[in-house]
N, C-alpha and C positions, 0 to 999 in steps of 0.2 A: 208443250207450250213454245211460242219465242218467246225470250231473255232479251235483258236490255244489249247485250252482248252480241247475241242470236246473229242469225243472218239476214233476219228479216226488221230487224232496229229499226231503218230508214221510212220502212213502212206503213210499221206498224205503231211508231211512236210521234210524241208528237212532245217540243222542248219547249215548256211552260213557263218557264222561269222556275225561282225558288220556290216559289208558294204556289198551292193553284187555291183560290179567296170561294168559297158553298156559304151558297146563306137557300134556309128553307123560312116560307112564307106560309101561314091560317090567316088566309088571305081574306076571306068570310065575305066575299061579291066584290069580286076584278072592277074596277069601272077605271077611265081613262082619265080621275084625279087621282088612286094610285097610283095605276101608269107611271101619271107623271110622278109624285116622289118616288117611283120606286126607279127609276131612272136614274133620279139626282141621288137614292144613297147609291147605289152601281159601281156608277162615277167614280163618283167621289171618293167608297169604298176598293177599288177596282176590285171588283167582283166577276168574279169568271161564268161560273151557274150558281144559277137563282130554279129556285127548286120553289113551285108554287100552289098548295094544297088552294081548290076551291069545288065547290058540290054546289055552291049554287051554276052552276051551267050548262046549258043543255043540250050542244054538240061544239064543233068546232068553229063556225061559222058567229054563234052569238060570243066564245072567244075572245074568235077574229077581229067580230066588231068593235068590239069595249077596248081596245089599243095596245100599243105594241112598244117596244124598246126597240130605242135608235139600236146596231147594230148585233144584234139575239135577235135568234130567230124562236120562235113559240111550238115547242110540239104540248098539244093535249092527249089522258085518256082522261075520255070520258064516258062512265057507266051511269049505270039503270038507277036507280033514286033508290030501288028498294036491294041496289044488293048491297050499299053502303060502302064504305072507303074506312080501313083501317090504322 
């Protein structure tokens, strides 16, 4: 496994500064209005990664239609309702 000082350092690491800020929300129904609020929070707090837990989304297209945060990529993992989320 490569280390920070190993030969693959330049290919496998990314300098994100001294801190990496990660934020997690159980969003309970994502909407364009909530995306707008999240955008303000993320810009103000300089969040690098945000993880949103959303169980009210049918598929990736439904999630994409509800909004986005400029400068970030939305990646979803859609699960069937009967399986639930732990």
